[in-house]
TORTITI-637628 format. One record per residue: residue number from 1; x, y, z of N, C-alpha, C, CB in turn. Coordinates in pm, 1 decimal, padded with zeros to 6 digits. Glycine has a CB too. Layout:
+-----+----------+----------+----------+----------+----------+----------+----------+----------+----------+----------+----------+----------+
: seq :       nx :       ny :       nz :      cax :      cay :      caz :       cx :       cy :       cz :      cbx :      cby :      cbz :
+-----+----------+----------+----------+----------+----------+----------+----------+----------+----------+----------+----------+----------+
: NUM :        X :        Y :        Z :        X :        Y :        Z :        X :        Y :        Z :        X :        Y :        Z :
...
+-----+----------+----------+----------+----------+----------+----------+----------+----------+----------+----------+----------+----------+
This chain:
+-----+----------+----------+----------+----------+----------+----------+----------+----------+----------+----------+----------+----------+
: seq :       nx :       ny :       nz :      cax :      cay :      caz :       cx :       cy :       cz :      cbx :      cby :      cbz :
+-----+----------+----------+----------+----------+----------+----------+----------+----------+----------+----------+----------+----------+
:   1 : -01191.9 :  01182.2 :  00853.5 : -01159.7 :  01125.8 :  00728.7 : -01203.0 :  01220.2 :  00621.8 : -01221.9 :  00991.2 :  00712.0 :
:   2 : -01128.5 :  01240.9 :  00515.9 : -01168.6 :  01340.2 :  00405.9 : -01234.8 :  01251.1 :  00289.8 : -01031.3 :  01429.5 :  00346.9 :
:   3 : -01257.5 :  01309.0 :  00186.0 : -01341.4 :  01257.1 :  00076.6 : -01247.6 :  01180.9 : -00030.1 : -01423.5 :  01380.7 :  00006.5 :
:   4 : -01123.3 :  01170.3 : -00003.2 : -01031.5 :  01115.3 : -00094.4 : -00985.9 :  01215.7 : -00203.2 : -01092.3 :  00995.8 : -00155.6 :
:   5 : -01039.3 :  01334.4 : -00198.2 : -01010.3 :  01438.4 : -00302.1 : -00948.0 :  01562.9 : -00233.3 : -01144.6 :  01479.6 : -00381.5 :
:   6 : -00884.8 :  01534.3 : -00114.6 : -00831.4 :  01641.8 : -00028.3 : -00928.6 :  01738.6 :  00021.0 : -00730.8 :  01714.6 : -00096.9 :
:   7 : -01046.1 :  01695.2 :  00036.3 : -01157.3 :  01785.4 :  00091.2 : -01150.0 :  01789.0 :  00240.4 : -01301.7 :  01735.6 :  00047.9 :
:   8 : -01250.3 :  01848.7 :  00309.1 : -01250.4 :  01876.8 :  00451.0 : -01279.3 :  01729.4 :  00528.9 : -01369.5 :  01996.4 :  00484.7 :
:   9 : -01239.0 :  01726.2 :  00639.6 : -01253.8 :  01602.2 :  00719.2 : -01393.4 :  01589.8 :  00782.2 : -01146.9 :  01597.9 :  00830.2 :
:  10 : -01450.6 :  01469.2 :  00781.0 : -01582.0 :  01441.8 :  00843.4 : -01560.4 :  01339.0 :  00954.9 : -01687.9 :  01388.6 :  00736.3 :
:  11 : -01628.6 :  01355.8 :  01062.5 : -01637.2 :  01255.0 :  01164.5 : -01686.4 :  01124.5 :  01121.9 : -01718.1 :  01299.8 :  01267.8 :
:  12 : -01611.1 :  01009.5 :  01135.5 : -01649.5 :  00879.5 :  01087.2 : -01664.7 :  00781.1 :  01205.7 : -01545.5 :  00828.1 :  00985.3 :
:  13 : -01625.5 :  00812.7 :  01331.3 : -01640.5 :  00723.9 :  01439.1 : -01652.2 :  00809.3 :  01574.1 : -01519.2 :  00622.7 :  01440.9 :
:  14 : -01751.8 :  00798.2 :  01644.7 : -01767.9 :  00860.4 :  01766.7 : -01767.0 :  00750.5 :  01878.0 : -01896.0 :  00944.1 :  01765.9 :
:  15 : -01647.5 :  00742.5 :  01944.3 : -01625.7 :  00620.0 :  02028.6 : -01683.6 :  00656.5 :  02182.8 : -01454.0 :  00578.5 :  02029.8 :
:  16 : -01768.7 :  00753.4 :  02197.7 : -01815.4 :  00791.9 :  02326.1 : -01878.0 :  00675.1 :  02399.4 : -01911.9 :  00903.7 :  02313.6 :
:  17 : -01954.6 :  00591.6 :  02341.6 : -02020.5 :  00486.9 :  02393.6 : -01932.3 :  00355.5 :  02410.8 : -02134.9 :  00465.0 :  02309.6 :
:  18 : -01827.8 :  00349.0 :  02331.6 : -01739.0 :  00236.7 :  02332.9 : -01595.5 :  00281.9 :  02333.3 : -01765.5 :  00147.5 :  02216.2 :
:  19 : -01550.8 :  00338.1 :  02446.3 : -01413.4 :  00392.9 :  02446.1 : -01292.7 :  00293.3 :  02432.2 : -01396.0 :  00466.9 :  02571.8 :
:  20 : -01323.9 :  00164.4 :  02447.7 : -01218.3 :  00061.9 :  02432.9 : -01207.8 :  00017.6 :  02286.0 : -01248.0 : -00062.0 :  02525.0 :
:  21 : -01296.2 :  00063.9 :  02192.6 : -01291.8 :  00039.6 :  02058.3 : -01187.3 :  00113.0 :  01988.6 : -01413.1 :  00066.1 :  02003.1 :
:  22 : -01083.6 :  00055.3 :  01926.5 : -00977.1 :  00132.6 :  01864.1 : -00965.9 :  00097.5 :  01716.6 : -00843.4 :  00108.0 :  01935.2 :
:  23 : -01067.5 :  00065.7 :  01653.2 : -01068.6 :  00033.3 :  01509.0 : -01210.6 :  00072.6 :  01450.9 : -01036.4 : -00125.4 :  01485.5 :
:  24 : -01207.0 :  00098.4 :  01326.2 : -01333.9 :  00114.6 :  01246.9 : -01305.6 :  00079.2 :  01101.5 : -01391.2 :  00263.3 :  01257.0 :
:  25 : -01409.0 :  00046.7 :  01035.6 : -01401.6 :  00010.6 :  00891.8 : -01482.1 :  00101.4 :  00801.9 : -01448.7 : -00130.4 :  00871.8 :
:  26 : -01415.9 :  00149.0 :  00697.7 : -01491.8 :  00234.1 :  00602.5 : -01514.9 :  00159.6 :  00474.8 : -01417.8 :  00366.5 :  00573.0 :
:  27 : -01637.8 :  00151.3 :  00413.2 : -01665.8 :  00081.4 :  00299.4 : -01707.5 :  00181.9 :  00189.2 : -01770.8 : -00022.5 :  00327.7 :
:  28 : -01730.4 :  00133.1 :  00068.1 : -01779.3 :  00207.6 : -00038.1 : -01682.9 :  00317.1 : -00078.4 : -01909.3 :  00261.9 : -00003.5 :
:  29 : -01553.8 :  00291.4 : -00061.6 : -01458.3 :  00395.0 : -00110.9 : -01433.5 :  00381.0 : -00254.6 : -01326.6 :  00388.6 : -00038.4 :
:  30 : -01383.0 :  00490.2 : -00322.8 : -01348.4 :  00478.6 : -00460.2 : -01199.9 :  00436.0 : -00472.8 : -01375.9 :  00611.3 : -00532.9 :
:  31 : -01184.5 :  00322.3 : -00549.3 : -01059.8 :  00252.5 : -00575.0 : -00962.0 :  00365.2 : -00623.3 : -01078.4 :  00131.5 : -00685.2 :
:  32 : -00842.3 :  00352.5 : -00569.1 : -00737.2 :  00446.3 : -00609.6 : -00719.7 :  00582.4 : -00547.3 : -00753.1 :  00468.2 : -00740.2 :
:  33 : -00823.1 :  00628.3 : -00473.6 : -00816.4 :  00747.3 : -00410.4 : -00742.6 :  00754.1 : -00284.5 : -00937.3 :  00789.1 : -00391.7 :
:  34 : -00670.3 :  00856.8 : -00257.8 : -00597.3 :  00874.1 : -00126.5 : -00687.5 :  00924.8 : -00018.8 : -00479.1 :  00971.3 : -00140.8 :
:  35 : -00726.9 :  00861.2 :  00078.8 : -00800.4 :  00897.7 :  00191.2 : -00718.7 :  00945.5 :  00295.6 : -00877.2 :  00794.5 :  00236.4 :
:  36 : -00751.5 :  01063.5 :  00365.9 : -00665.8 :  01099.3 :  00478.0 : -00751.7 :  01083.5 :  00604.5 : -00607.3 :  01247.4 :  00463.2 :
:  37 : -00680.7 :  01051.9 :  00717.1 : -00735.6 :  01022.7 :  00835.5 : -00653.3 :  01087.6 :  00956.7 : -00745.8 :  00875.4 :  00844.0 :
:  38 : -00712.4 :  01116.8 :  01061.6 : -00642.7 :  01137.6 :  01193.7 : -00733.2 :  01102.5 :  01306.0 : -00594.7 :  01283.5 :  01211.2 :
:  39 : -00680.1 :  01096.2 :  01418.5 : -00758.4 :  01053.9 :  01540.2 : -00741.6 :  01149.2 :  01649.8 : -00717.3 :  00916.4 :  01589.5 :
:  40 : -00833.9 :  01173.1 :  01744.2 : -00838.5 :  01254.1 :  01862.4 : -00889.0 :  01168.6 :  01977.6 : -00927.1 :  01377.9 :  01841.2 :
:  41 : -00819.6 :  01175.8 :  02082.7 : -00868.7 :  01096.3 :  02202.2 : -00942.6 :  01201.4 :  02281.1 : -00746.9 :  01023.3 :  02291.8 :
:  42 : -01032.6 :  01135.2 :  02374.7 : -01113.0 :  01228.8 :  02456.1 : -01131.2 :  01163.5 :  02592.4 : -01254.2 :  01262.1 :  02388.1 :
:  43 : -01133.3 :  01238.9 :  02698.4 : -01163.3 :  01193.6 :  02837.5 : -01248.4 :  01306.2 :  02892.8 : -01028.6 :  01166.3 :  02928.7 :
:  44 : -01276.4 :  01289.1 :  03037.0 : -01361.7 :  01397.2 :  03093.5 : -01303.8 :  01528.3 :  03106.8 : -01406.7 :  01362.0 :  03220.1 :
:  45 : -01179.1 :  01543.6 :  03081.4 : -01120.8 :  01682.2 :  03074.7 : -01126.8 :  01742.8 :  02943.5 : -00980.9 :  01683.4 :  03116.4 :
:  46 : -01130.2 :  01669.2 :  02836.9 : -01138.9 :  01730.3 :  02704.8 : -01070.9 :  01637.9 :  02594.7 : -01070.2 :  01872.9 :  02708.8 :
:  47 : -01041.2 :  01702.6 :  02481.7 : -00997.2 :  01633.0 :  02365.8 : -00837.1 :  01660.7 :  02359.7 : -01080.0 :  01685.1 :  02231.1 :
:  48 : -00774.5 :  01552.6 :  02298.5 : -00631.1 :  01567.6 :  02287.6 : -00605.5 :  01641.0 :  02171.4 : -00557.9 :  01440.8 :  02285.2 :
:  49 : -00476.9 :  01676.1 :  02151.3 : -00430.6 :  01727.1 :  02022.9 : -00438.3 :  01621.6 :  01917.0 : -00289.7 :  01778.7 :  02033.5 :
:  50 : -00471.5 :  01653.7 :  01802.1 : -00499.6 :  01551.9 :  01693.7 : -00366.9 :  01487.5 :  01655.2 : -00569.4 :  01619.1 :  01563.7 :
:  51 : -00381.4 :  01355.2 :  01619.5 : -00269.5 :  01294.2 :  01568.1 : -00222.6 :  01356.7 :  01439.4 : -00295.7 :  01155.8 :  01551.1 :
:  52 : -00102.9 :  01306.0 :  01390.4 : -00064.4 :  01343.2 :  01253.8 : -00150.3 :  01281.4 :  01156.0 :  00074.2 :  01307.3 :  01224.3 :
:  53 : -00177.2 :  01339.7 :  01043.5 : -00259.9 :  01280.8 :  00939.5 : -00185.1 :  01162.2 :  00860.0 : -00302.7 :  01395.2 :  00840.5 :
:  54 : -00261.0 :  01067.9 :  00844.1 : -00208.8 :  00956.3 :  00759.4 : -00286.0 :  00941.4 :  00635.3 : -00210.8 :  00825.0 :  00833.3 :
:  55 : -00226.7 :  00915.8 :  00525.9 : -00289.4 :  00887.4 :  00395.3 : -00296.9 :  00744.8 :  00356.2 : -00218.8 :  00957.0 :  00291.4 :
:  56 : -00413.6 :  00696.3 :  00333.9 : -00422.8 :  00547.1 :  00293.3 : -00491.1 :  00547.9 :  00171.1 : -00497.5 :  00452.2 :  00395.8 :
:  57 : -00435.2 :  00470.4 :  00068.0 : -00506.8 :  00451.9 : -00065.2 : -00604.8 :  00337.5 : -00056.5 : -00404.8 :  00423.7 : -00182.7 :
:  58 : -00712.0 :  00359.6 : -00123.0 : -00804.0 :  00250.7 : -00133.3 : -00770.6 :  00157.7 : -00251.4 : -00943.7 :  00304.5 : -00146.5 :
:  59 : -00672.0 :  00065.2 : -00221.1 : -00628.6 : -00023.1 : -00326.5 : -00555.6 : -00143.6 : -00242.0 : -00525.9 :  00058.2 : -00439.1 :
:  60 : -00526.3 : -00244.8 : -00322.0 : -00453.9 : -00359.1 : -00259.9 : -00322.4 : -00380.0 : -00327.5 : -00536.5 : -00488.9 : -00266.9 :
:  61 : -00246.0 : -00462.6 : -00288.5 : -00116.0 : -00503.5 : -00361.4 : -00147.7 : -00558.8 : -00494.2 : -00033.0 : -00610.9 : -00281.5 :
:  62 : -00057.8 : -00535.5 : -00592.7 : -00081.4 : -00607.7 : -00723.3 : -00077.1 : -00747.9 : -00717.4 :  00012.0 : -00570.4 : -00821.8 :
:  63 : -00141.0 : -00828.7 : -00802.0 : -00131.1 : -00981.7 : -00800.0 : -00161.7 : -01024.5 : -00944.7 : -00238.4 : -01053.4 : -00690.8 :
:  64 : -00121.3 : -01148.8 : -00960.5 : -00132.8 : -01214.7 : -01096.9 : -00023.4 : -01187.4 : -01179.9 : -00252.2 : -01174.3 : -01169.7 :
:  65 :  00095.6 : -01175.8 : -01119.8 :  00222.3 : -01160.4 : -01188.0 :  00283.2 : -01286.6 : -01236.1 :  00315.8 : -01094.7 : -01102.2 :
:  66 :  00305.7 : -01293.3 : -01365.0 :  00365.6 : -01419.0 : -01416.0 :  00512.4 : -01421.7 : -01411.7 :  00324.2 : -01443.7 : -01553.9 :
:  67 :  00573.5 : -01542.6 : -01416.7 :  00718.4 : -01547.7 : -01400.5 :  00797.5 : -01474.5 : -01512.3 :  00761.5 : -01692.0 : -01394.9 :
:  68 :  00924.9 : -01424.9 : -01477.4 :  00990.9 : -01353.3 : -01590.1 :  01041.8 : -01445.5 : -01680.0 :  01098.8 : -01263.9 : -01548.7 :
:  69 :  01074.3 : -01406.7 : -01802.3 :  01134.0 : -01500.6 : -01910.4 :  01261.5 : -01431.7 : -01958.6 :  01029.2 : -01527.6 : -02039.5 :
:  70 :  01353.0 : -01521.8 : -02006.3 :  01478.1 : -01470.4 : -02049.2 :  01489.9 : -01421.0 : -02180.3 :  01569.8 : -01560.6 : -02035.2 :
:  71 :  01582.1 : -01321.3 : -02207.8 :  01603.0 : -01271.6 : -02341.9 :  01745.1 : -01326.0 : -02372.8 :  01589.5 : -01106.6 : -02353.6 :
:  72 :  01839.2 : -01233.8 : -02416.8 :  01967.8 : -01275.0 : -02449.5 :  02058.2 : -01308.6 : -02325.9 :  02028.0 : -01170.4 : -02531.3 :
:  73 :  02145.8 : -01421.5 : -02349.8 :  02226.2 : -01457.2 : -02244.3 :  02371.1 : -01455.0 : -02285.2 :  02186.3 : -01587.1 : -02193.5 :
:  74 :  02459.1 : -01415.9 : -02216.8 :  02607.7 : -01422.7 : -02231.4 :  02668.3 : -01510.0 : -02109.9 :  02671.4 : -01269.1 : -02232.1 :
:  75 :  02798.3 : -01519.6 : -02114.9 :  02858.0 : -01591.2 : -02003.7 :  02861.5 : -01512.5 : -01869.3 :  02997.1 : -01629.9 : -02042.1 :
:  76 :  02830.7 : -01381.5 : -01885.0 :  02829.1 : -01289.7 : -01765.5 :  02706.9 : -01219.6 : -01742.9 :  02931.0 : -01190.6 : -01774.5 :
:  77 :  02601.9 : -01239.1 : -01831.0 :  02483.0 : -01159.0 : -01816.6 :  02355.6 : -01237.7 : -01872.7 :  02503.8 : -01021.3 : -01892.0 :
:  78 :  02242.4 : -01189.3 : -01822.2 :  02118.5 : -01236.9 : -01867.8 :  02010.2 : -01128.2 : -01873.9 :  02076.2 : -01347.2 : -01781.9 :
:  79 :  01937.5 : -01125.6 : -01986.6 :  01837.3 : -01030.4 : -02006.9 :  01704.6 : -01080.4 : -01972.3 :  01838.8 : -00985.3 : -02140.1 :
:  80 :  01632.2 : -01010.5 : -01887.8 :  01499.2 : -01059.1 : -01837.5 :  01392.7 : -00971.2 : -01887.6 :  01492.8 : -01064.2 : -01683.5 :
:  81 :  01267.8 : -01032.8 : -01905.0 :  01147.4 : -00954.9 : -01949.8 :  01034.7 : -01004.7 : -01848.5 :  01106.9 : -00984.0 : -02116.0 :
:  82 :  00942.9 : -00918.9 : -01829.6 :  00825.9 : -00962.0 : -01756.2 :  00695.7 : -00892.9 : -01805.6 :  00847.0 : -00934.4 : -01608.0 :
:  83 :  00585.5 : -00930.9 : -01765.9 :  00456.0 : -00873.3 : -01805.9 :  00406.1 : -00793.7 : -01691.3 :  00352.4 : -00981.7 : -01847.3 :
:  84 :  00312.6 : -00694.4 : -01703.1 :  00247.2 : -00630.0 : -01604.3 :  00159.6 : -00724.3 : -01539.5 :  00178.8 : -00516.6 : -01652.0 :
:  85 :  00136.6 : -00711.3 : -01407.4 :  00049.1 : -00799.0 : -01338.0 : -00093.6 : -00788.8 : -01391.8 :  00053.1 : -00769.3 : -01191.5 :
:  86 : -00177.6 : -00900.3 : -01378.9 : -00301.2 : -00905.7 : -01428.5 : -00395.2 : -00807.8 : -01353.7 : -00346.6 : -01042.8 : -01423.6 :
:  87 : -00359.7 : -00776.8 : -01216.1 : -00438.4 : -00685.9 : -01140.8 : -00348.6 : -00595.6 : -01076.5 : -00526.0 : -00751.9 : -01043.8 :
:  88 : -00356.2 : -00464.0 : -01101.2 : -00273.9 : -00363.5 : -01043.6 : -00323.9 : -00319.1 : -00892.0 : -00273.9 : -00240.9 : -01143.4 :
:  89 : -00436.2 : -00384.9 : -00848.7 : -00487.2 : -00348.2 : -00713.4 : -00567.8 : -00225.5 : -00714.7 : -00375.6 : -00329.7 : -00616.6 :
:  90 : -00567.5 : -00157.1 : -00818.1 : -00648.3 : -00041.0 : -00819.9 : -00572.2 :  00092.0 : -00810.0 : -00743.3 : -00050.8 : -00712.3 :
:  91 : -00436.8 :  00079.3 : -00785.3 : -00356.8 :  00194.9 : -00781.8 : -00245.4 :  00177.5 : -00888.9 : -00299.8 :  00217.9 : -00638.7 :
:  92 : -00185.3 :  00289.1 : -00936.1 : -00083.1 :  00296.0 : -01030.4 :  00039.8 :  00226.7 : -00982.4 : -00055.3 :  00433.5 : -01063.7 :
:  93 :  00096.2 :  00146.6 : -01066.6 :  00219.0 :  00062.0 : -01029.7 :  00331.8 :  00171.9 : -01015.8 :  00258.4 : -00059.7 : -01150.6 :
:  94 :  00411.0 :  00155.0 : -00921.1 :  00522.1 :  00246.7 : -00897.1 :  00668.2 :  00173.7 : -00938.7 :  00518.2 :  00291.0 : -00735.6 :
:  95 :  00665.2 :  00051.2 : -00964.9 :  00785.6 : -00011.6 : -00998.6 :  00786.0 : -00158.5 : -00971.1 :  00892.6 :  00051.6 : -00929.7 :
:  96 :  00900.6 : -00219.4 : -01006.7 :  00922.1 : -00367.0 : -00996.5 :  01053.4 : -00393.2 : -00921.2 :  00926.6 : -00435.1 : -01141.0 :
:  97 :  01057.0 : -00503.5 : -00851.0 :  01177.0 : -00555.1 : -00783.2 :  01212.0 : -00682.2 : -00845.8 :  01157.1 : -00573.3 : -00632.5 :
:  98 :  01334.6 : -00709.0 : -00880.0 :  01391.6 : -00826.5 : -00932.2 :  01481.8 : -00884.6 : -00824.9 :  01466.4 : -00798.6 : -01062.4 :
:  99 :  01450.8 : -01020.6 : -00792.0 :  01535.2 : -01079.5 : -00687.3 :  01597.9 : -01209.2 : -00745.8 :  01450.1 : -01109.8 : -00554.0 :
: 100 :  01710.5 : -01241.5 : -00705.9 :  01782.3 : -01366.1 : -00747.4 :  01839.1 : -01430.5 : -00627.3 :  01895.2 : -01338.0 : -00850.3 :
: 101 :  01883.8 : -01558.6 : -00643.9 :  01954.9 : -01630.8 : -00545.4 :  02091.8 : -01683.7 : -00599.1 :  01868.3 : -01743.9 : -00496.0 :
: 102 :  02179.4 : -01747.2 : -00530.5 :  02311.0 : -01787.9 : -00585.3 :  02314.0 : -01912.9 : -00657.1 :  02407.0 : -01797.5 : -00482.6 :
: 103 :  02187.1 : -01960.0 : -00680.6 :  02180.9 : -02092.7 : -00759.2 :  02192.9 : -02213.6 : -00672.0 :  02293.8 : -02100.3 : -00864.7 :
: 104 :  02222.8 : -02202.9 : -00543.4 :  02242.5 : -02310.6 : -00449.8 :  02136.1 : -02299.1 : -00335.5 :  02389.3 : -02306.8 : -00393.0 :
: 105 :  02023.6 : -02251.5 : -00369.6 :  01908.9 : -02234.1 : -00266.7 :  01956.5 : -02139.5 : -00162.1 :  01864.1 : -02373.8 : -00196.9 :
: 106 :  02028.7 : -02052.2 : -00184.5 :  02076.5 : -01946.5 : -00086.0 :  01958.8 : -01848.6 : -00081.4 :  02220.5 : -01870.5 : -00132.3 :
: 107 :  01979.6 : -01738.1 : -00002.1 :  01875.7 : -01635.9 :  00016.6 :  01865.1 : -01552.7 : -00118.7 :  01912.2 : -01539.8 :  00144.5 :
: 108 :  01747.3 : -01499.9 : -00136.5 :  01714.9 : -01415.7 : -00253.1 :  01763.1 : -01272.0 : -00214.9 :  01554.2 : -01420.0 : -00289.3 :
: 109 :  01835.5 : -01201.2 : -00303.5 :  01871.6 : -01067.2 : -00284.4 :  01822.8 : -00993.5 : -00406.5 :  02022.0 : -01051.1 : -00261.1 :
: 110 :  01797.1 : -00864.1 : -00384.4 :  01745.2 : -00772.1 : -00479.4 :  01855.7 : -00736.5 : -00589.4 :  01695.2 : -00644.8 : -00403.9 :
: 111 :  01815.9 : -00748.6 : -00713.2 :  01915.0 : -00714.9 : -00822.1 :  01897.5 : -00567.1 : -00854.3 :  01893.5 : -00805.4 : -00955.4 :
: 112 :  02011.9 : -00492.9 : -00864.1 :  02000.7 : -00358.1 : -00900.2 :  02050.5 : -00349.6 : -01040.7 :  02076.0 : -00266.5 : -00805.0 :
: 113 :  01961.6 : -00308.1 : -01136.2 :  01993.5 : -00297.8 : -01276.5 :  02083.2 : -00170.6 : -01302.7 :  01860.7 : -00292.2 : -01360.2 :
: 114 :  02169.2 : -00204.5 : -01399.5 :  02274.5 : -00098.7 : -01437.6 :  02215.8 :  00006.6 : -01528.5 :  02398.6 : -00164.4 : -01510.8 :
+-----+----------+----------+----------+----------+----------+----------+----------+----------+----------+----------+----------+----------+
């Protein structure tokens, strides 16, 4: 694992005593930083080639989003507005998705704005 600032990797789990353990938890991370991880397996012959590096941000999904509200309406269009979520989860918001259904309890589909 690195320090979240693209620094060098440090060992965070030594599974020599518990080879069947395939998870670990890291705490006290800085919200919003991208932490990098990779894993190496080991047996009596030696170590494997390292896995590819994965980057995981220390944040959660946004929450506290209120319902959208309407603006101008015509016979063929509707203008929608919404507010930012109350909690961005600790990471920068990257966008919003708008979904609608057919008005008859059909499936929701994503709306692509013009």
